[in-house]
GULOSE-167998 format. One record per residue (C-alpha): residue number from 0; x negated, y, z negated. Coordinates in Angstrom, 3 decimals. Layout:
N
PT;NUM;X;Y;Z
...
//
This chain:
109
PT;0;-31.798;26.160;2.759
PT;1;-32.895;22.823;1.453
PT;2;-36.436;21.607;1.025
PT;3;-38.143;19.779;3.879
PT;4;-38.663;16.983;1.347
PT;5;-34.899;16.375;1.052
PT;6;-33.644;13.968;3.697
PT;7;-30.131;14.369;5.078
PT;8;-28.667;10.914;5.583
PT;9;-25.552;9.503;7.225
PT;10;-23.358;6.413;7.159
PT;11;-25.454;5.096;10.054
PT;12;-28.826;5.699;8.362
PT;13;-27.824;4.693;4.801
PT;14;-29.140;1.131;4.943
PT;15;-32.533;2.122;6.378
PT;16;-32.952;5.338;4.357
PT;17;-31.626;4.149;0.988
PT;18;-31.174;0.397;0.681
PT;19;-34.446;-0.468;2.434
PT;20;-36.535;2.379;0.974
PT;21;-39.872;1.646;-0.694
PT;22;-39.218;4.229;-3.429
PT;23;-36.231;4.784;-5.711
PT;24;-33.718;7.002;-3.888
PT;25;-31.447;9.695;-5.327
PT;26;-28.386;10.269;-3.138
PT;27;-26.558;13.569;-3.635
PT;28;-23.014;13.172;-2.291
PT;29;-21.898;16.733;-1.526
PT;30;-19.797;18.976;0.746
PT;31;-20.295;22.458;2.181
PT;32;-17.241;23.843;0.329
PT;33;-18.268;22.444;-3.084
PT;34;-19.409;25.179;-5.493
PT;35;-21.047;22.847;-8.059
PT;36;-22.878;21.111;-5.174
PT;37;-24.389;24.451;-4.179
PT;38;-25.306;25.154;-7.816
PT;39;-27.508;22.041;-8.125
PT;40;-29.170;22.416;-4.710
PT;41;-32.059;24.668;-5.894
PT;42;-32.908;22.251;-8.731
PT;43;-32.878;19.300;-6.323
PT;44;-35.126;21.258;-3.944
PT;45;-37.605;21.903;-6.757
PT;46;-37.514;18.297;-7.956
PT;47;-38.069;16.995;-4.415
PT;48;-41.465;18.701;-4.568
PT;49;-42.275;17.922;-8.194
PT;50;-41.382;14.231;-7.910
PT;51;-42.646;13.714;-4.358
PT;52;-44.031;10.181;-4.066
PT;53;-42.018;8.967;-7.084
PT;54;-38.474;9.293;-5.737
PT;55;-36.857;10.162;-2.410
PT;56;-34.136;12.781;-2.741
PT;57;-31.412;12.578;-0.109
PT;58;-28.111;14.312;0.609
PT;59;-24.984;12.894;2.219
PT;60;-22.179;15.212;3.329
PT;61;-18.940;13.447;2.358
PT;62;-16.934;15.372;4.967
PT;63;-19.137;14.089;7.807
PT;64;-19.647;10.577;6.411
PT;65;-16.668;8.605;5.113
PT;66;-17.816;4.974;4.979
PT;67;-20.583;5.040;2.355
PT;68;-18.730;7.364;-0.064
PT;69;-15.663;5.089;0.198
PT;70;-17.832;1.993;-0.331
PT;71;-19.160;3.400;-3.608
PT;72;-15.846;4.880;-4.774
PT;73;-16.913;8.520;-4.642
PT;74;-13.969;10.510;-6.012
PT;75;-15.594;13.737;-7.191
PT;76;-18.590;15.702;-6.020
PT;77;-21.351;16.256;-6.626
PT;78;-21.953;12.588;-7.351
PT;79;-25.579;11.593;-7.811
PT;80;-26.573;7.958;-7.425
PT;81;-29.987;6.386;-7.863
PT;82;-30.783;3.257;-5.880
PT;83;-33.755;0.996;-6.615
PT;84;-34.671;-1.971;-4.476
PT;85;-31.399;-1.660;-2.572
PT;86;-29.259;-1.750;-5.726
PT;87;-27.297;1.017;-7.420
PT;88;-29.142;1.759;-10.676
PT;89;-27.367;4.837;-12.073
PT;90;-24.596;7.360;-11.360
PT;91;-23.813;10.876;-12.601
PT;92;-20.807;12.946;-11.538
PT;93;-20.760;16.731;-11.789
PT;94;-23.236;19.560;-11.779
PT;95;-26.347;19.157;-13.931
PT;96;-29.006;21.733;-14.731
PT;97;-32.615;21.102;-13.730
PT;98;-33.568;19.620;-17.122
PT;99;-30.599;17.228;-17.014
PT;100;-31.406;16.262;-13.415
PT;101;-35.032;15.643;-14.335
PT;102;-34.034;13.445;-17.292
PT;103;-31.509;11.524;-15.176
PT;104;-34.033;10.835;-12.442
PT;105;-37.037;10.058;-14.662
PT;106;-35.054;7.753;-16.955
PT;107;-34.085;5.684;-13.911
PT;108;-37.426;5.425;-12.106
//
């Protein structure tokens, strides 16, 4: 169960939720069947609370949404992308532990 602070986004909501956001946005591209995606979920839940107001953490299911992942060349999941001011600022592919996730996010705020 993901945190109430994590927003589930779609192809249709991507522009409003990510590109037009007032805060930096972390997008977690994931799928239900992806083991590493499930491994990072608790750390993302915790960080959504710890970094609330500094970054918006979102999730996009790549099985349900094809357009945005294709647009950004998502080939492996989990892929984490940070957007600032509507622009892609940073990308990480693969599972990260909480410390690595924290460093990735904070170094790109």
